[in-house]
C-alpha positions in Angstrom: -49.6 56.8 111.7 -52.2 55.8 109.0 -51.8 59.6 107.4 -48.5 58.9 107.3 -48.4 55.3 105.4 -50.5 56.6 103.1 -48.8 60.3 102.4 -45.8 57.1 101.9 -46.8 55.2 99.5 -48.7 57.9 97.6 -44.7 59.3 97.1 -43.6 55.6 96.7 -46.3 55.1 93.8 -45.3 58.4 91.8 -41.4 57.9 92.2 -42.1 54.2 90.5 -43.9 55.5 88.0 -41.7 57.8 87.4 -39.5 55.4 87.1 -41.3 53.1 84.8 -41.5 55.7 82.0 -37.8 56.8 82.5 -36.6 53.0 81.6 -40.0 52.6 78.5 -37.7 55.3 77.5 -34.3 54.1 77.7 -36.0 50.2 76.0 -37.5 52.6 73.2 -34.6 54.2 72.3 -32.3 51.4 72.3 -35.1 49.8 70.0 -35.0 52.4 67.8 -30.8 52.1 67.5 -30.8 48.7 66.9 -33.4 49.0 63.6 -31.9 50.7 62.2 -29.1 48.5 61.0 -31.5 46.3 59.9 -33.2 48.3 58.1 -29.9 49.9 56.3 -28.8 47.0 55.3 -32.7 45.7 53.8 -32.2 48.7 51.9 -28.5 47.8 50.4 -29.9 44.7 49.5 -31.6 45.3 46.3 -28.7 48.0 45.5 -26.2 45.0 45.5 -28.5 42.6 43.3 -28.3 45.3 40.6 -24.9 46.2 40.9 -24.7 42.2 40.1 -27.3 42.0 37.7 -25.9 45.1 35.4 -22.1 43.7 35.4 -21.5 43.7 31.8 -18.9 40.9 32.4 -19.8 37.6 33.8 -18.4 34.3 34.1 -19.4 30.9 35.4 -16.2 28.4 36.0 -16.8 24.8 36.6 -14.0 22.6 38.1 -14.8 18.5 38.6 -12.4 16.5 40.4 -14.0 14.0 42.3 -16.1 11.2 40.2 -16.3 8.0 42.0 -16.9 6.3 39.2 -13.2 7.8 38.2 -10.0 5.3 39.9 -8.6 8.7 41.5 -9.3 12.2 41.6 -8.4 14.6 38.8 -5.8 16.6 40.1 -6.1 19.5 37.7 -9.9 20.7 37.6 -9.7 23.1 40.6 -6.8 24.5 41.2 -7.3 25.2 36.8 -10.7 26.8 38.4 -9.7 28.7 41.1 -7.0 30.1 39.5 -9.1 31.0 36.4 -11.3 32.5 38.2 -8.6 34.9 40.3 -7.5 36.2 37.3 -11.3 37.0 35.8 -12.0 38.6 39.0 -9.1 40.8 38.6 -10.1 41.6 35.1 -13.2 43.1 35.9 -15.2 39.4 35.4 -18.4 39.0 37.9 -17.4 35.8 38.3 -19.9 32.1 39.7 -17.2 29.1 40.6 -18.3 25.8 41.6 -15.9 23.0 42.4 -17.5 19.4 42.0 -20.5 20.4 41.0 -23.7 17.9 40.4 -25.9 18.2 37.7 -28.5 20.7 39.6 -25.7 22.6 40.4 -24.8 23.3 37.4 -28.0 23.9 35.6 -28.7 26.6 38.9 -25.3 27.7 37.9 -26.4 28.1 34.7 -30.2 29.8 35.4 -27.8 32.2 37.6 -26.1 33.4 34.7 -28.7 33.8 32.9 -30.2 35.5 35.5 -27.6 38.3 35.3 -26.8 39.1 31.6 -27.9 41.7 30.1 -27.6 42.9 26.0 -23.9 44.3 26.0 -23.0 41.1 28.4 -19.9 39.3 27.5 -19.9 35.9 28.7 -17.4 33.1 29.5 -18.2 29.2 30.3 -15.1 26.9 31.7 -15.9 23.9 32.6 -12.7 21.5 33.8 -13.9 17.3 34.1 -14.9 14.9 32.5 -17.0 15.7 29.0 -18.7 12.7 26.5 -20.0 13.7 23.1 -23.4 12.0 22.0 -24.7 12.8 18.7 -23.6 15.8 17.8 -24.2 17.4 21.5 -21.4 17.5 23.8 -22.1 17.0 27.7 -20.2 18.3 31.2 -20.0 15.5 33.4 -21.2 16.5 36.6 -19.7 14.3 40.0 -23.1 12.2 40.5 -23.6 11.2 37.0 -24.9 7.8 36.5 -23.3 6.8 33.4 -23.9 3.6 31.6 -25.6 3.9 28.2 -24.9 6.8 26.3 -28.7 7.5 26.8 -27.7 8.4 30.7 -25.5 10.9 28.7 -28.1 12.8 27.8 -30.4 12.3 31.3 -27.5 12.9 33.5 -25.0 15.6 32.0 -25.0 19.0 30.6 -25.0 19.7 26.9 -22.6 22.8 26.4 -24.5 23.5 22.7 -27.8 23.8 25.3 -26.0 26.3 27.7 -24.3 28.7 25.3 -27.6 29.0 23.3 -29.4 29.5 26.6 -27.0 31.8 27.2 -27.7 34.3 24.1 -31.5 34.0 24.1 -30.8 35.0 27.8 -29.5 38.6 26.2 -26.0 38.0 26.6 -23.8 39.6 23.6 -20.5 37.3 23.7 -20.2 34.3 24.7 -16.7 32.9 25.6 -16.2 29.6 26.2 -12.9 27.2 27.3 -13.3 23.2 27.8 -11.1 21.3 29.2 -12.8 18.2 28.9 -11.1 16.2 26.0 -9.9 13.0 29.0 -10.6 9.3 28.3 -13.5 9.2 30.7 -13.7 6.6 32.9 -17.6 5.7 31.8 -15.7 4.5 28.0 -15.7 1.0 28.9 -19.5 0.7 29.6 -20.4 2.2 26.3 -20.9 -0.6 23.0 -19.5 1.7 20.9 -17.3 5.4 22.1 -16.1 7.7 19.9 -13.4 9.7 22.0 -12.9 12.9 22.8 -15.5 16.0 22.3 -17.2 16.4 19.1 -16.7 19.7 16.9 -19.1 22.6 19.0 -21.7 24.3 17.0 -21.4 27.7 18.1 -23.9 30.1 18.3 -24.3 33.5 17.1 -20.9 35.5 18.5 -19.3 33.2 20.4 -16.0 31.9 20.8 -15.0 28.4 21.9 -11.8 26.5 22.5 -11.7 22.8 23.7 -8.3 21.3 25.0 -8.3 18.8 22.3 -8.9 18.1 18.2 -12.4 17.0 18.0 -12.6 12.9 18.1 -8.8 13.2 20.0 -8.0 12.8 24.1 -5.5 15.0 26.2 -3.5 13.3 28.8 -3.1 15.5 32.0 0.2 16.1 33.2 2.2 16.2 36.3 1.8 20.3 36.8 -0.8 21.5 39.4 -2.6 22.8 36.0 -3.3 21.4 32.6 -1.7 22.8 30.2 -4.5 24.5 28.5 -5.4 26.5 31.6 -1.5 27.2 31.8 -1.3 28.5 28.4 -4.5 30.4 28.9 -3.5 32.4 31.8 -0.4 33.4 30.7 -2.2 34.8 27.2 -4.5 36.9 29.4 -2.1 38.7 30.8 -1.5 40.6 28.8 -4.3 43.3 27.2 -4.8 40.9 23.8 -8.6 40.8 23.1 -10.3 37.0 23.0 -9.8 35.3 20.0 -5.9 37.0 19.8 -5.5 35.7 23.6 -7.2 32.0 22.7 -5.1 31.8 19.9 -2.1 31.9 21.8 -2.5 30.4 23.9 -3.2 27.3 21.5 -0.3 27.9 19.3 1.4 27.7 23.0 -0.6 24.1 23.7 0.9 23.5 20.5 4.8 24.0 21.2 4.7 22.5 24.6 3.2 19.5 24.0 5.1 18.4 20.3 2.4 19.0 18.6 0.6 15.8 20.4 -1.7 18.0 21.8 -4.1 20.2 19.9 -6.6 22.5 21.4 -9.6 23.4 19.0 -11.2 26.9 18.2 -14.4 27.3 16.8 -16.2 31.1 16.0 -18.6 33.1 14.9 -17.4 36.8 16.2 -18.1 39.3 13.9 -14.9 41.5 16.1 -12.4 40.3 18.5 -13.9 41.2 21.8 -11.1 43.1 24.2 -11.1 40.4 27.6 -9.7 43.6 29.3 -11.5 47.3 29.0 -9.2 49.3 27.3 -8.7 51.8 30.2 -7.6 48.4 32.5 -5.6 47.7 29.7 -2.3 46.7 31.0 -0.4 44.0 31.3 -0.5 42.0 34.5 2.5 39.6 35.6 1.8 35.9 37.5 -0.5 33.5 36.8 
């Protein structure tokens, strides 16, 4: 009896050992299968980053609406930012859109834009919200700005001129900018002296800048979903025109739509007109 028990124990041990081996192989195979997708995803990430980094058409679109110091949120900037982003993406732009941006949000977005710009890149900047001129610079006002004096504008705002200069220095070939920020802002009552609207914008080399109103003037918002400027710009971007022609068409349409009450300003240092849509894609679009 003892011998039989011994033999039975040996057979049981052998069977158990074999079972453990099978289970180990199954676990190893399962782990290998689970590991493959992770490795593939990790390998694909640099390719995605490279595709983004080498895009020849980039855009930073900012729509600021909820300012704590304003009596009510602005209605149009976020609608404008979303519509313009959709249009630009449809035209092949790599768009970075941010809404209700704080100062740090804008600065980080500018750094991302600079990192992706290459020498032949066309870069568009859009800002909708409140803008203030201080000295010779124009400042995009973030939603977290704390402004009581003109010095606070420089401290809390982000200089349009500086951003354009930095993008140019990063290697971008063409700078395009649309500033829908010539609104009467909620901070003006705090300043001893105050200049309405935006100052004339000094453009870097090979740049085109359009703002919503003549320097020193403000533009009142209408009752529509979009500002007059962005509404007309969306229409002009629907045709395969160059940047200068499209901006000029939008400017003329705004003047006509407002019976001359709002006259957008354009400043250009372009050495040649820039196609907004590649020639191969230059088919008229409909809708806004």
